N, C-alpha and C positions, 0 to 999 in steps of 0.2 A: 376682254380683248386689251392687248397692252398698247400704249401708244406708239411703241416701236413696230407692232404687227400693224397699226393701222396705218403709219407712214409707208411700211414696205408694201402694204395692199394698194395703197394711193399713187404711188410712185411707180412710174413707169422709165427704167433708165434708156429703153431703146426710142422711146417717144421724146423724151427730153434731149436726147442726142440728135435726133431727128429734125427736131423743131430749132435747136441751136445751129445746125448745118444749114437750115433753110433761112434763118435769120443772116448768118454770114454770107451765103450765097446771094441773098438779095442786095447785100453792099455791094458786092462784084457785079451784079446785074444793073444795078441804078448809078454806081458811080462814073463820072465823067471818063472816057477813054484817055484821055492827056494825063489821067492820074497812074494809070497802069495797064499792060498788056492785058491782063484778065480783067477787063471791064468792057461793059457794053452800052452805057449811056442810055438805057432805055426809061423813057419817062414813066411808062405803064408799069413798072415793076411790081407794084402793090397789088396788080391783077393775080399774081401767083400766089398770094397769102390766102385767097378765096378758097381754092380746093384743099391747100396744105392745112388749114386750120380747121375746116369742115371734116376732112379726113381723121383730125385729131379727136374732135369731138365725137366722131362715130365710134372711133377704137376705144374712148374712153366709155362711151356709153354701153358698148357691147361688153364690158367688164360686168361680172355679177354683184360686186360690191362697190361701195362708194358712192360719192355724189358728183356727177359731172361738173357741177360749178366749183366745188372745192378741189377736185382732183385736177381740173383745168388750171386754176390759180396755181396750185402747187407744181404740175409739169411745165406749164408755159413761163412761171416766174423763174424756174430753175434754169429753163433754156435760154431766157433773157439774160441772166446772171453769167451764165457760160458764154453765150455770144457777144454780149456787149461789154463785159468787163474781164473776165478770164483770158478768153481769145486775144484780144487786142493787148493785154499787157505780156501775155505769151509771144505775142507777133513783135512788141517793142524789145522785149528781152533777147529774143532769138536774131531779130534781123538787125538790132541795134538801131531802130528808128527813133526819131525823134517823138515826143509824146504829142506834138501838133497834129501828126497824122490820125491819133487815136480820137481826139476831142475836138476835130474839125467841125463845123456845123453841118455841113454836107453830109457826113456819116450820120448824125444824129436826127437830121430831117428824114432821111431815106428809113432810118429805124423807124421813128416816130409814124410816119405814114404808113409802112408795112405792119406796124403793131396795131395801130388803131383798124385798119381793115381787116386784120387776122383775127383781132379780139372780137370784132362785129361778126366775123364770119363764124367764129366759134360759137359765140353765143347764139344767134341764129339757128344754127344746126344744132345744138344742144337743145333749144327750146322746141324744135321741129320734132327732134329724136325723143324728147320726154313726153310728146302728145300722142305718139304712136302706141298703139296696144302692143303689150309685152309679146315677143315670140320666143317660142321654144325652139332651141337649137336642135334638139334631137328629133323632134316629130315635125319640125318646120312650121308647125301651127301656132295660133294663138293660146296662151294659158288660160285655162278656163278655173275661175274662182276655186 
């Protein structure tokens, strides 16, 4: 198997996009309503990371190939790059914002909290999913040696 084929099997573009959107949406939910009209000032924004990252672990564990740890690192890492680097640069370029909005501490604090809870949720879900017996999708039963 070639490295490109392995990368193609490990990477899930829909998952990366969904997680990047979740990271960006979290910023809208967490930031102060004084900042923008699409802000909610919700202090417990990090709670949303629990089901989102657990679902990501479930999705990656359901794939027939790969390691949920390495696959999670790849997909979550790309989502972070997309949400925390590419999107803010595009926003600065498109709306002609000052870079101060992108590097403000509140944005990075909200991101850090959300990412820590999300990664913990992903790790716990992946660990729990790894402990369950394998299930055959065709028959709905357990695989027998």
